C-alpha positions in Angstrom: 113.2 50.9 170.4 110.1 49.9 168.5 108.0 52.8 169.5 105.7 53.7 166.5 105.8 57.5 167.2 109.7 57.5 167.1 109.5 55.4 163.9 107.2 57.9 162.2 109.4 60.8 163.2 112.5 59.2 161.9 110.8 58.2 158.6 109.8 61.8 158.1 113.3 63.1 158.7 115.3 60.5 156.9 113.4 59.4 153.8 113.6 62.8 151.9 117.3 62.7 152.3 118.0 59.1 151.0 119.6 58.7 147.6 118.0 56.3 145.2 120.5 53.5 145.8 120.6 53.8 149.6 118.8 51.4 151.9 117.7 52.2 155.5 116.7 49.8 158.2 115.2 50.2 161.7 117.1 48.0 164.1 115.1 46.6 167.0 116.7 47.6 170.3 118.3 45.3 172.8 116.4 45.8 176.1 118.0 45.8 179.5 116.3 42.5 180.3 117.8 40.9 177.2 121.2 42.3 178.2 120.9 40.9 181.7 119.9 37.5 180.3 123.0 37.5 178.1 125.3 37.9 181.1 125.9 41.7 181.2 124.1 42.4 184.5 127.4 42.4 186.5 129.0 44.8 184.0 126.0 47.2 184.4 126.5 47.1 188.2 130.2 47.9 187.8 129.4 50.8 185.5 126.9 52.1 188.1 129.5 51.8 190.9 131.9 53.8 188.7 129.6 56.8 188.9 127.1 56.4 186.1 124.8 59.4 186.1 121.3 58.0 186.6 122.2 55.0 188.9 121.4 51.4 188.2 118.7 51.8 185.7 120.7 54.2 183.5 123.7 51.9 183.6 121.5 49.0 182.4 120.1 51.2 179.6 123.6 52.2 178.5 124.7 48.6 178.3 121.6 47.8 176.2 122.2 50.7 173.9 125.8 49.5 173.2 124.5 46.0 172.5 121.9 47.5 170.1 124.8 49.1 168.2 126.6 45.8 168.0 123.3 44.2 166.8 123.1 46.8 164.0 126.7 46.2 163.0 126.0 42.4 162.8 122.9 43.1 160.7 124.9 45.3 158.3 127.6 42.7 157.8 125.0 40.0 157.0 122.8 42.1 154.7 125.4 44.2 152.9 128.7 42.2 152.8 129.9 44.3 149.8 129.0 47.7 151.2 131.9 50.2 151.2 130.5 52.0 154.2 127.5 51.9 156.5 126.0 54.8 158.5 124.5 54.2 162.0 122.1 56.7 163.5 120.1 56.8 166.7 116.5 57.9 166.3 116.9 61.2 168.2 119.2 62.8 165.7 118.1 66.1 164.1 119.2 67.4 160.7 119.3 71.1 161.2 123.0 71.3 160.6 122.6 69.9 157.1 120.8 73.1 156.0 123.8 75.1 157.3 126.1 72.7 155.4 124.2 73.3 152.2 124.6 77.1 152.7 128.4 76.7 153.3 128.9 74.4 150.2 128.8 77.4 147.8 131.9 78.8 149.4 133.6 75.8 151.2 134.3 72.9 148.8 134.6 70.4 151.7 130.8 70.8 152.4 129.8 69.7 148.9 128.3 66.3 148.2 126.6 63.7 150.3 127.9 61.1 152.7 129.4 59.1 149.9 131.5 62.1 148.9 132.4 62.7 152.6 133.5 59.1 153.1 135.4 59.1 149.8 137.5 62.1 151.0 138.5 60.4 154.3 142.1 59.2 154.5 142.8 55.7 153.1 142.3 53.0 155.7 139.8 54.8 157.8 137.6 52.7 160.0 135.2 55.0 161.9 134.0 58.5 161.3 132.0 60.3 164.0 129.4 62.6 162.5 127.7 63.8 165.6 128.9 66.7 167.9 128.2 65.7 171.5 130.6 67.4 174.0 130.9 70.4 176.3 131.2 73.7 174.4 134.8 74.1 175.7 135.7 70.7 174.2 134.2 71.6 170.8 136.1 74.9 171.0 139.3 72.9 171.5 138.4 70.7 168.4 137.6 73.9 166.4 141.0 75.4 167.2 142.7 72.2 166.0 140.5 72.3 162.9 141.6 75.9 162.1 145.3 75.0 162.7 145.0 72.0 160.3 143.6 74.1 157.5 139.9 73.5 158.0 139.6 69.9 156.8 136.2 68.2 156.6 137.4 65.6 159.2 140.1 65.3 161.8 141.7 62.3 163.5 139.8 61.5 166.6 143.0 62.0 168.5 142.6 65.7 167.8 139.7 65.7 170.3 141.8 64.3 173.1 143.4 66.2 175.8 146.4 65.2 177.9 145.7 65.4 181.6 148.0 67.1 184.0 150.3 64.7 185.8 150.4 65.0 189.6 153.2 63.3 191.5 154.0 61.2 188.4 150.4 60.1 187.9 147.3 61.3 186.2 144.1 62.9 187.5 141.9 60.8 185.3 140.9 57.1 185.8 141.5 56.7 182.0 145.2 57.7 182.5 146.7 59.5 180.8 144.7 61.0 177.9 141.1 62.1 178.2 138.6 61.4 175.4 137.0 64.8 174.9 134.4 64.3 172.1 131.7 61.6 172.4 128.7 60.7 170.4 127.5 57.4 168.8 124.3 59.1 167.6 125.6 59.2 164.0 128.7 57.7 162.6 130.1 55.8 159.6 131.9 52.5 159.6 133.9 51.4 156.6 133.9 47.8 155.4 137.2 47.1 157.2 135.8 48.9 160.3 132.8 46.5 160.3 135.0 43.5 159.9 137.3 44.6 162.7 134.4 45.3 165.0 133.1 41.8 164.4 136.5 40.3 165.1 137.0 42.2 168.3 133.5 41.7 169.7 133.0 38.2 168.2 129.6 39.1 166.8 127.2 36.3 166.3 124.2 36.4 163.9 121.5 39.0 164.4 119.1 36.3 165.7 121.4 35.1 168.5 123.8 38.0 169.2 122.8 38.7 172.8 122.4 35.0 173.8 125.6 33.5 172.4 128.4 36.0 172.7 130.6 35.9 175.7 130.2 39.2 177.5 133.0 41.6 176.6 133.7 45.2 177.4 136.4 47.8 177.2 138.0 48.3 180.6 139.5 51.2 182.5 143.0 49.8 182.4 145.8 52.4 182.6 147.7 53.0 179.4 151.2 51.7 178.8 152.5 55.2 178.3 151.7 56.0 182.0 154.4 53.8 183.4 158.1 53.9 183.3 158.3 50.4 184.8 155.8 48.0 186.3 156.8 48.9 189.8 154.2 51.7 189.9 151.4 49.1 189.8 150.3 48.0 193.2 147.0 46.9 194.7 144.9 44.0 195.7 146.5 40.6 195.3 143.1 38.9 195.4 142.1 38.6 191.8 139.1 36.4 192.2 136.0 37.2 190.2 134.1 38.3 193.3 136.8 40.9 194.3 137.1 44.5 193.2 140.8 44.7 192.4 142.4 48.1 192.2 145.6 49.5 190.9 147.3 52.5 192.6 149.0 54.9 190.3 151.0 57.4 192.3 148.1 57.9 194.7 145.2 57.5 192.2 143.3 54.2 192.8 142.0 52.7 189.6 139.2 50.2 189.8 138.6 47.4 187.4 135.6 49.1 185.7 134.0 48.1 182.4 133.3 50.8 179.7 130.5 49.2 177.8 129.1 52.5 176.5 128.5 53.0 172.8 129.7 56.6 172.7 133.0 55.7 174.5 134.0 52.2 173.8 132.6 51.4 170.4 133.5 54.7 168.9 137.1 54.7 170.2 138.2 51.2 170.4 141.7 52.5 169.8 141.5 54.4 173.1 139.6 52.0 175.4 140.0 48.6 173.7 140.4 45.9 172.8 137.2 44.5 174.3 138.0 41.8 176.9 136.0 39.3 178.9 136.0 39.9 182.6 138.4 37.0 183.1 140.8 38.5 180.5 140.7 41.9 182.2 141.4 40.3 185.6 144.4 38.5 184.0 145.7 41.9 182.9 145.4 43.1 186.5 147.0 40.0 187.9 150.0 40.3 185.5 150.2 44.1 186.2 149.8 44.6 182.5 148.5 48.0 181.3 146.8 48.4 177.9 148.8 49.3 174.9 146.8 51.4 172.5 149.5 52.2 169.9 148.9 49.1 167.8 145.1 49.6 168.0 145.4 53.1 166.6 146.8 51.7 163.4 143.9 49.2 163.1 141.1 51.5 164.2 141.6 54.8 162.4 138.9 57.0 163.8 138.0 60.4 162.6 135.6 63.2 163.6 133.6 65.3 161.1 134.6 69.0 161.4 132.2 70.8 161.8 129.7 68.1 163.1 127.0 67.1 160.6 124.4 66.0 163.2 123.3 66.7 166.7 120.9 65.0 169.1 117.6 66.4 170.4 118.1 68.4 173.6 116.2 70.8 175.9 117.5 74.1 177.2 118.7 73.8 180.8 116.1 76.3 182.0 113.3 73.9 180.8 114.9 71.0 182.7 115.1 72.8 186.1 112.9 71.3 188.8 111.9 68.3 186.7 113.0 65.9 189.4 110.9 67.3 192.3 108.5 64.9 193.9 110.0 61.8 192.4 111.4 58.7 194.0 115.2 58.4 194.5 115.6 55.9 191.7 113.4 58.0 189.4 115.4 61.1 190.3 118.7 59.2 189.5 117.4 58.1 186.1 116.0 61.6 185.3 119.3 63.1 186.4 121.1 61.1 183.7 118.6 62.1 181.1 118.8 65.8 182.1 122.5 65.6 181.8 122.3 64.1 178.3 119.6 66.6 177.2 121.5 69.6 178.5 124.8 68.4 176.9 122.9 67.8 173.6 121.5 71.3 173.7 124.9 72.9 174.4 126.5 70.8 171.7 123.8 71.9 169.3 124.4 75.6 170.1 128.2 75.2 169.7 127.9 73.3 166.4 125.5 76.0 165.0 127.9 78.7 165.9 130.7 76.8 164.2 128.8 76.5 161.0 127.6 80.1 161.0 131.1 81.3 161.6 132.4 79.2 158.7 129.6 80.6 156.5 130.4 84.2 157.4 134.1 83.7 156.8 133.5 82.0 153.5 131.1 84.8 152.3 133.5 87.5 153.4 136.3 85.8 151.4 134.0 85.8 148.3 132.8 89.4 148.6 134.2 91.7 145.9 136.9 94.1 146.9 135.9 97.7 147.3 136.8 100.0 144.4 140.1 102.0 145.0 139.8 105.7 145.7 140.4 108.1 142.8 144.1 109.1 142.5 144.7 112.8 143.1 145.1 115.0 140.1 
């Protein structure tokens, strides 16, 4: 947003870290009112009905946040068409982990250098690199195990953070069938030049002055994946595919609603998993044709990676400080606060897990560099 206090805080955090040839811009946020005017109100309602923590207001805020990220991507393409990479960061990011990274750099070469060095070491053809850790501790532990197994690289394919759900009666227990996206976070990430161009192509970005008033509303949708089906006969559900209906698919007993995923930390960061973005009419056509999404091709276009360990975390409060905060509030206020409490608590736990990850790496590196103890004297 344009809050002056947040702007001062971000200036104080960011400016000392900027290299001489790096430019930083504050992007004005898209508001829920602007998003509704642009035609996204129905998508916000669908997201709310899908179980968004915080109810209607939080769903509207999440849609506006996603549009703000698209607005920033459009601005970057206009102002820096020759940039090799662009970093996006929300204004509640904290930089505590960078101090730990500097300590690790003496022993762990992958921690040396700035973001340009980090981006330069990513595999050729990369599009997106998530720099923030924002997940349940058990999910970060899962990613850390993959990191150790792969030889402690500075970044892993985003697929390393996925987890296959258990199949029950031939189906999946998740509405995102069949693979769950375990690690979220659009608080800090890099887009390459090709990633920016691809994002603009998928979302049909307009200019920064008319983005939210001219683009046709698009979103990622909770369509089942192609890998979930042997044949199309498993797809059954409502035959009425009108815009006013709420069509469902039934996958071996698991109903799947036509629900949009216009959330920055889900859809924009993992287009290969939840994309490509479709209009509502296009999504309905997929349902009418009983056509699940095929993400295999998108994985080749949108090569997403996760920084390991994370480089940034969001501000968060310890759960004990959040207890009882909703007492005496209206139901709508309680819903909105519940969403914020969930995010604050998740950020706090993510912060703790990321700190432990870095401290463990530093200890291991220091132990490996410690001189070996002198051998005992040989007997006479």
